[in-house]
C-alpha positions as CSV (number, residue, x, y, z in Angstrom):
1,M,-69.0,-64.8,-154.6
2,N,-70.2,-66.0,-158.0
3,I,-73.8,-64.7,-158.6
4,Q,-75.1,-67.7,-160.6
5,T,-73.7,-70.1,-158.0
6,F,-75.4,-68.1,-155.3
7,L,-78.8,-68.2,-157.1
8,N,-78.4,-71.9,-157.8
9,N,-77.7,-72.8,-154.2
10,H,-80.6,-70.9,-152.5
11,R,-84.3,-71.3,-152.5
12,F,-86.4,-69.1,-154.8
13,S,-87.0,-66.1,-152.5
14,K,-89.8,-63.6,-152.0
15,L,-87.7,-61.1,-154.0
16,Q,-87.5,-63.4,-157.0
17,Y,-91.2,-64.1,-156.8
18,S,-91.8,-60.4,-156.9
19,V,-89.7,-60.1,-160.1
20,F,-91.8,-63.0,-161.5
21,F,-95.0,-61.3,-160.5
22,F,-94.2,-58.0,-162.2
23,T,-92.7,-59.4,-165.3
24,F,-95.6,-61.9,-165.7
25,L,-98.1,-59.0,-165.5
26,I,-96.1,-57.0,-168.0
27,A,-96.2,-59.9,-170.4
28,F,-99.9,-60.3,-169.8
29,F,-100.8,-56.8,-170.7
30,D,-98.2,-56.8,-173.5
31,G,-100.1,-59.7,-175.0
32,Y,-103.5,-58.1,-174.3
33,D,-102.7,-54.7,-175.8
34,T,-101.0,-56.3,-178.8
35,A,-104.0,-58.5,-179.7
36,V,-106.9,-56.2,-178.7
37,I,-106.9,-54.5,-182.1
38,G,-107.9,-57.8,-183.7
39,Y,-110.8,-58.2,-181.4
40,I,-112.2,-54.7,-182.0
41,A,-111.6,-54.9,-185.8
42,P,-115.1,-56.2,-186.6
43,S,-116.6,-53.3,-184.5
44,L,-114.5,-50.8,-186.4
45,L,-115.8,-52.0,-189.7
46,G,-119.4,-51.5,-188.7
47,E,-119.1,-48.2,-186.8
48,W,-116.8,-46.4,-189.2
49,D,-118.2,-48.1,-192.4
50,I,-114.8,-49.0,-193.8
51,D,-113.5,-51.8,-196.0
52,K,-111.6,-54.7,-194.5
53,G,-108.5,-53.8,-196.5
54,A,-108.3,-50.4,-194.8
55,L,-107.7,-52.2,-191.5
56,A,-104.3,-53.5,-192.5
57,P,-102.3,-50.3,-191.6
58,V,-104.1,-50.1,-188.2
59,L,-103.4,-53.8,-187.5
60,S,-99.8,-53.3,-188.3
61,A,-99.1,-49.9,-186.8
62,A,-98.4,-51.3,-183.3
63,L,-96.2,-54.1,-184.8
64,L,-94.0,-51.5,-186.5
65,G,-93.7,-49.7,-183.2
66,L,-93.0,-53.0,-181.5
67,A,-90.1,-53.7,-183.8
68,I,-88.6,-50.2,-183.5
69,G,-89.1,-50.2,-179.7
70,A,-87.5,-53.5,-179.2
71,M,-84.4,-52.8,-181.3
72,T,-84.0,-49.3,-179.9
73,F,-84.5,-49.8,-176.2
74,G,-82.6,-53.1,-175.9
75,P,-79.2,-51.6,-176.3
76,I,-80.3,-48.7,-174.0
77,A,-81.2,-51.2,-171.3
78,D,-77.8,-52.9,-171.6
79,R,-76.3,-49.5,-171.0
80,F,-78.5,-47.8,-168.4
81,G,-80.3,-50.7,-166.7
82,R,-83.3,-53.1,-167.1
83,K,-85.5,-51.5,-164.4
84,R,-85.5,-47.9,-165.7
85,V,-86.3,-48.9,-169.3
86,L,-88.9,-51.4,-168.2
87,I,-90.9,-48.8,-166.2
88,L,-90.7,-46.3,-169.0
89,S,-91.9,-48.8,-171.6
90,V,-94.9,-49.8,-169.5
91,M,-95.8,-46.1,-169.0
92,I,-95.6,-45.6,-172.8
93,F,-97.8,-48.5,-173.8
94,S,-100.4,-48.0,-171.0
95,L,-100.9,-44.4,-171.9
96,G,-101.0,-45.1,-175.6
97,T,-103.7,-47.8,-175.1
98,T,-105.7,-45.6,-172.8
99,I,-105.7,-42.6,-175.1
100,S,-106.6,-44.9,-178.1
101,A,-110.0,-45.4,-176.5
102,F,-110.9,-41.8,-177.4
103,V,-110.0,-41.7,-181.1
104,Q,-112.5,-40.6,-183.8
105,N,-110.9,-42.0,-187.0
106,L,-108.5,-44.5,-188.4
107,L,-105.5,-42.1,-188.7
108,Q,-105.7,-41.2,-185.0
109,L,-105.8,-44.9,-184.1
110,E,-102.9,-45.7,-186.4
111,I,-100.7,-43.0,-184.8
112,L,-101.6,-44.1,-181.2
113,R,-101.2,-47.8,-182.0
114,F,-97.7,-47.0,-183.3
115,I,-96.8,-45.1,-180.0
116,T,-98.3,-48.0,-178.0
117,G,-96.1,-50.4,-180.0
118,L,-93.0,-48.6,-179.0
119,G,-93.7,-49.3,-175.4
120,L,-94.8,-52.8,-176.0
121,G,-91.7,-53.6,-178.0
122,A,-89.4,-52.2,-175.3
123,A,-91.1,-54.0,-172.4
124,M,-91.0,-57.6,-173.3
125,P,-87.2,-58.1,-173.9
126,N,-86.4,-56.3,-170.7
127,A,-88.9,-58.4,-168.8
128,V,-87.4,-61.6,-170.2
129,T,-83.9,-60.5,-169.4
130,L,-84.6,-59.3,-165.9
131,M,-86.4,-62.5,-165.0
132,S,-83.7,-64.8,-166.5
133,E,-81.0,-63.0,-164.6
134,Y,-82.7,-63.8,-161.3
135,C,-83.2,-67.5,-162.1
136,P,-81.2,-70.5,-160.8
137,K,-79.7,-72.2,-163.8
138,Q,-81.4,-75.5,-163.3
139,K,-84.8,-73.9,-163.5
140,R,-84.2,-70.9,-165.8
141,S,-86.1,-72.1,-168.9
142,V,-89.2,-73.2,-167.0
143,I,-89.4,-70.0,-165.0
144,V,-88.8,-67.7,-168.0
145,N,-91.2,-69.7,-170.2
146,T,-93.9,-69.5,-167.5
147,M,-93.3,-65.8,-167.2
148,F,-93.5,-65.3,-170.9
149,C,-96.8,-67.3,-171.0
150,G,-98.3,-64.1,-169.7
151,F,-98.2,-62.9,-173.3
152,P,-100.3,-65.6,-174.9
153,L,-102.5,-65.7,-171.8
154,G,-103.2,-61.9,-172.1
155,A,-103.8,-62.3,-175.9
156,A,-106.2,-65.2,-175.2
157,L,-108.1,-63.7,-172.3
158,G,-108.4,-60.6,-174.4
159,G,-110.8,-62.6,-176.6
160,F,-113.0,-63.5,-173.7
161,I,-112.8,-60.0,-172.2
162,A,-113.7,-58.5,-175.5
163,A,-116.6,-60.9,-176.0
164,Y,-118.1,-59.6,-172.7
165,L,-117.1,-55.9,-172.8
166,I,-117.9,-55.0,-176.5
167,P,-121.6,-56.0,-176.4
168,H,-122.1,-54.4,-173.0
169,Y,-119.9,-51.3,-173.1
170,G,-118.6,-50.9,-176.7
171,W,-115.1,-51.5,-178.2
172,R,-113.5,-48.5,-176.5
173,S,-113.9,-50.2,-173.1
174,T,-111.5,-52.9,-174.1
175,L,-108.8,-50.3,-174.6
176,L,-109.5,-48.6,-171.3
177,F,-109.1,-51.9,-169.5
178,G,-105.7,-52.6,-171.2
179,G,-104.4,-49.2,-170.5
180,M,-105.3,-48.1,-167.0
181,I,-104.2,-51.2,-165.1
182,P,-100.6,-51.4,-166.4
183,F,-100.3,-47.6,-165.8
184,I,-100.9,-48.3,-162.1
185,L,-98.5,-51.2,-162.3
186,S,-95.7,-49.0,-163.5
187,F,-95.8,-46.9,-160.3
188,L,-95.7,-50.1,-158.1
189,M,-92.6,-51.2,-160.1
190,I,-90.8,-48.0,-159.1
191,V,-91.0,-49.0,-155.5
192,F,-90.9,-52.8,-155.5
193,L,-89.0,-54.0,-158.6
194,P,-85.2,-54.5,-158.1
195,E,-82.6,-53.8,-160.7
196,S,-80.7,-56.7,-162.3
197,V,-77.7,-57.6,-160.0
198,R,-75.8,-58.8,-163.0
199,F,-76.2,-55.3,-164.6
200,L,-75.1,-53.7,-161.3
201,I,-71.9,-55.9,-161.2
202,R,-71.0,-55.0,-164.8
203,K,-71.6,-51.3,-164.0
204,G,-69.2,-51.4,-161.1
205,G,-68.5,-48.8,-158.4
206,E,-69.3,-48.5,-154.7
207,T,-72.9,-47.5,-155.2
208,A,-73.5,-50.5,-157.5
209,L,-71.8,-52.8,-155.0
210,R,-73.9,-51.6,-152.1
211,Q,-77.1,-52.0,-154.2
212,T,-76.0,-55.5,-155.1
213,K,-75.5,-56.5,-151.5
214,E,-78.9,-55.0,-150.5
215,I,-80.7,-57.0,-153.2
216,L,-78.9,-60.3,-152.6
217,Q,-79.5,-60.1,-148.8
218,K,-83.2,-60.3,-149.5
219,I,-82.5,-63.7,-151.2
220,D,-80.2,-64.9,-148.4
221,I,-78.5,-63.1,-145.6
222,S,-75.1,-64.7,-146.3
223,A,-74.6,-62.1,-149.1
224,A,-74.1,-59.4,-146.4
225,S,-70.6,-60.6,-145.6
226,E,-69.4,-60.6,-149.2
227,H,-67.3,-57.7,-150.7
228,H,-66.6,-59.0,-154.2
229,F,-69.0,-60.5,-156.7
230,T,-68.2,-62.3,-160.0
231,L,-70.0,-63.5,-163.1
232,D,-69.5,-66.8,-164.9
233,E,-70.9,-66.3,-168.4
234,G,-69.3,-69.1,-170.3
235,M,-68.5,-67.9,-173.9
236,V,-67.8,-64.2,-173.7
237,V,-66.4,-62.0,-176.5
238,A,-63.9,-59.7,-174.8
239,D,-64.5,-56.0,-174.8
240,R,-67.8,-56.3,-176.7
241,K,-71.2,-55.4,-175.6
242,G,-74.7,-55.0,-177.0
243,L,-75.1,-55.3,-180.7
244,Q,-71.3,-55.8,-181.3
245,L,-71.5,-59.0,-179.2
246,V,-74.7,-60.2,-180.8
247,L,-73.2,-59.8,-184.3
248,S,-69.6,-61.0,-183.3
249,K,-67.9,-63.9,-185.1
250,Y,-69.1,-66.5,-182.6
251,Y,-72.7,-65.3,-182.3
252,W,-73.8,-63.8,-185.6
253,Q,-75.0,-67.0,-187.3
254,G,-77.1,-68.1,-184.3
255,S,-78.5,-64.5,-184.0
256,I,-79.7,-64.4,-187.6
257,L,-81.2,-67.9,-187.4
258,L,-83.1,-66.9,-184.2
259,W,-84.4,-63.8,-185.9
260,I,-85.7,-65.7,-188.8
261,A,-87.3,-68.3,-186.7
262,Y,-89.1,-65.8,-184.5
263,F,-90.1,-63.7,-187.6
264,M,-91.8,-66.7,-189.2
265,G,-93.6,-67.6,-186.0
266,L,-95.1,-64.1,-185.8
267,V,-96.2,-64.2,-189.4
268,I,-98.5,-67.1,-188.3
269,F,-99.5,-65.6,-184.9
270,Y,-100.6,-62.2,-186.1
271,G,-102.0,-63.5,-189.3
272,V,-104.3,-65.6,-187.2
273,M,-104.9,-63.3,-184.3
274,N,-105.6,-60.1,-186.3
275,W,-107.8,-61.7,-189.0
276,M,-109.4,-64.8,-187.5
277,P,-112.4,-62.9,-186.0
278,T,-113.1,-61.2,-189.3
279,L,-112.6,-64.3,-191.4
280,F,-114.9,-66.4,-189.1
281,K,-117.5,-63.6,-189.2
282,E,-117.5,-64.0,-193.0
283,A,-118.0,-67.7,-192.5
284,E,-121.2,-66.8,-190.7
285,M,-119.9,-67.5,-187.2
286,P,-121.3,-65.2,-184.5
287,G,-118.9,-62.3,-183.7
288,E,-118.5,-63.2,-180.0
289,L,-117.7,-66.8,-180.9
290,G,-115.0,-65.8,-183.4
291,A,-113.3,-63.7,-180.6
292,I,-113.5,-66.7,-178.2
293,V,-112.1,-69.2,-180.7
294,T,-109.2,-66.8,-181.5
295,G,-108.6,-66.5,-177.8
296,L,-108.4,-70.3,-177.6
297,F,-105.6,-70.2,-180.2
298,A,-103.5,-67.8,-178.2
299,L,-104.3,-69.7,-175.0
300,G,-102.2,-72.6,-176.3
301,G,-99.1,-70.6,-175.3
302,L,-99.5,-72.1,-171.8
303,G,-97.9,-75.2,-173.2
304,A,-94.6,-73.4,-173.0
305,I,-94.6,-74.0,-169.3
306,G,-94.2,-77.8,-169.8
307,N,-91.7,-77.1,-172.6
308,G,-89.6,-75.0,-170.3
309,W,-89.4,-77.9,-167.9
310,L,-88.2,-80.1,-170.8
311,M,-85.7,-77.4,-172.0
312,D,-84.0,-77.5,-168.6
313,R,-83.4,-81.2,-169.1
314,C,-83.1,-81.6,-172.9
315,N,-81.8,-79.6,-175.9
316,G,-84.1,-76.6,-176.2
317,T,-83.4,-76.0,-179.9
318,L,-84.5,-79.5,-180.9
319,L,-87.6,-79.2,-178.7
320,I,-88.7,-76.0,-180.3
321,M,-87.9,-77.4,-183.8
322,F,-90.3,-80.3,-183.1
323,F,-93.1,-78.0,-182.1
324,S,-92.5,-75.9,-185.2
325,A,-93.0,-79.1,-187.3
326,L,-96.3,-79.8,-185.5
327,T,-97.3,-76.1,-186.1
328,A,-96.9,-76.5,-189.9
329,V,-99.2,-79.5,-189.9
330,S,-101.9,-78.2,-187.6
331,V,-102.2,-74.7,-189.0
332,G,-102.7,-76.3,-192.4
333,L,-105.3,-78.6,-191.0
334,I,-107.4,-75.6,-189.8
335,G,-108.1,-75.0,-193.5
336,V,-109.2,-78.6,-193.8
337,F,-111.5,-78.5,-190.8
338,I,-113.1,-75.1,-191.5
339,S,-116.2,-76.7,-193.0
340,M,-116.5,-79.5,-190.5
341,P,-118.5,-79.5,-187.3
342,L,-117.7,-76.7,-184.9
343,G,-116.3,-79.0,-182.2
344,L,-113.7,-80.5,-184.5
345,L,-112.7,-77.0,-185.7
346,I,-112.2,-75.7,-182.2
347,A,-110.2,-78.8,-181.3
348,I,-107.7,-78.4,-184.1
349,I,-107.5,-74.6,-183.5
350,L,-106.7,-75.3,-179.8
351,F,-104.1,-77.9,-180.8
352,A,-102.5,-75.6,-183.4
353,G,-102.4,-72.8,-180.7
354,I,-100.7,-75.1,-178.2
355,V,-97.9,-76.2,-180.5
356,M,-97.4,-72.9,-182.3
357,N,-97.4,-70.7,-179.2
358,T,-95.3,-73.2,-177.2
359,A,-92.6,-72.9,-179.9
360,Q,-92.9,-69.1,-180.1
361,S,-93.1,-68.5,-176.3
362,S,-90.0,-70.7,-175.8
363,L,-87.7,-68.8,-178.1
364,P,-87.1,-65.9,-175.7
365,A,-85.8,-68.3,-173.1
366,L,-83.6,-70.0,-175.7
367,A,-82.2,-66.6,-176.7
368,A,-81.6,-65.5,-173.1
369,N,-79.6,-68.7,-172.5
370,F,-77.7,-68.1,-175.8
371,Y,-76.2,-64.7,-174.9
372,P,-74.0,-63.5,-171.9
373,T,-74.9,-60.5,-169.7
374,E,-73.1,-58.0,-171.8
375,G,-75.5,-58.5,-174.8
376,R,-78.4,-60.4,-173.3
377,T,-81.0,-57.7,-173.5
378,T,-79.8,-56.6,-176.9
379,G,-79.8,-60.2,-178.1
380,V,-83.3,-60.9,-176.9
381,S,-84.7,-57.5,-178.0
382,M,-83.2,-57.8,-181.5
383,M,-84.8,-61.2,-181.9
384,L,-88.2,-59.8,-180.7
385,G,-87.7,-56.6,-182.7
386,V,-86.9,-58.2,-186.0
387,G,-89.6,-60.8,-185.4
388,R,-92.2,-58.1,-185.0
389,F,-91.8,-57.3,-188.7
390,G,-93.1,-60.9,-189.2
391,G,-96.2,-59.7,-187.4
392,I,-96.5,-56.9,-189.9
393,A,-95.9,-59.2,-192.8
394,G,-98.5,-61.7,-191.5
395,S,-101.2,-58.9,-191.2
396,F,-100.5,-57.6,-194.7
397,L,-100.2,-61.1,-196.1
398,V,-103.6,-62.1,-195.0
399,A,-105.1,-58.8,-196.2
400,Y,-103.5,-59.4,-199.6
401,L,-104.8,-63.0,-199.7
402,I,-108.3,-61.7,-198.9
403,Q,-108.1,-59.1,-201.7
404,K,-107.1,-61.9,-204.1
405,N,-110.3,-63.7,-203.1
406,L,-108.6,-66.8,-201.8
407,S,-110.7,-69.0,-199.7
408,I,-110.3,-69.4,-195.9
409,E,-108.9,-72.9,-196.6
410,E,-106.2,-71.6,-198.9
411,I,-105.2,-68.8,-196.5
412,F,-104.5,-71.3,-193.7
413,Y,-102.5,-73.6,-196.1
414,I,-100.3,-70.6,-196.9
415,L,-99.9,-69.6,-193.2
416,A,-98.5,-73.1,-192.5
417,L,-95.4,-72.5,-194.7
418,P,-93.5,-70.1,-192.3
419,A,-93.5,-72.8,-189.7
420,V,-91.5,-75.0,-192.1
421,I,-88.9,-72.2,-192.5
422,S,-88.7,-71.7,-188.7
423,M,-88.1,-75.5,-188.3
424,L,-85.2,-75.4,-190.8
425,C,-83.6,-72.4,-189.1
426,L,-83.6,-74.2,-185.7
427,L,-82.1,-77.3,-187.3
428,A,-79.3,-75.1,-188.7
429,K,-78.7,-73.5,-185.3
430,Y,-78.6,-76.9,-183.6
431,R,-75.9,-78.1,-186.1
432,L,-73.8,-75.0,-185.7
433,Y,-73.9,-74.8,-181.8
434,R,-74.3,-78.4,-180.8
């Protein structure tokens, strides 16, 4: 029995909905715990009496951990399984965030944010891969994009949550919220989350066969009578797995182009998310409003759901390229609208968030479709891992521009340029893999 054909021919089951539920929540808290440092940054400036430039290492520490975690744990998951690595990664970032609530200085916070980042970086590529491997082909992009929307939703709601918690309970309460709930979630995953059947089939052996049948029976009972399962992966590089496959002759150009595109998107995302509350406070906007407006920018990632529906019917690379072009225009326009009435500014920020996050949130689904099982987690995790350095670059870029006394308008003009580079990379990928 061919696994993909089996998934294509049966209704989305309770088991698959449970995979979606867990991976969506992982993405949600991944987004929340990644963005929360930007929301508490203005509070840190006041409580610890530090300069804005001193925040750059703290803002980037988790991103460095994210990059290392993604690139390290992706190949491990292709070797030892998605479920084990996913549970371990959630435990790491939940504990790191919880303990961060008790720090007393910047150095302690930097160290714990780095540890938190290791777990965050390992979690997302495994969540994307596990969900994609339980999807019917005709609905894969929309399901994976919807799941990945948990990330911008978590980052966005983090702004609203922070706007409520910080005035009432202090900035430490936002970290406790982002740490304790996913820690409980990790124990539920041990019991209720299934391993990838594609991984089990590649693993082979009687135990893996028995586990595969037990899992697939929960989708449809017809799997109980099967004794042999096959995978149809399309373009497969013989005898190569993990990073060897990702960088093989057929895949290496597409891999690098995906890395650059994701890198450039995160330059914009983290440049905006980490610094917008601080920049808007300088523009004499109330602190709570700055966090809410930043949350609206991240909330635009929900547009990826509609784009996933389109990607299942049209060329995904061209669609994301189109949204990258709109990102370049709209992010630049934030600089134009910064001195205009607040309603107009919020409208352009929301539009920029929709197009930018739609493009960014759709790239993991595009990568998951690009690679076969032998290198899927590695391929997705390498793109996410390399891309996280874009987040570090974005944080330090804005810090550098602030130190050079550039205006808010000029900062947003510069942040629009990475979207142009991302658009060109996707155009090149389309021409190479048409």
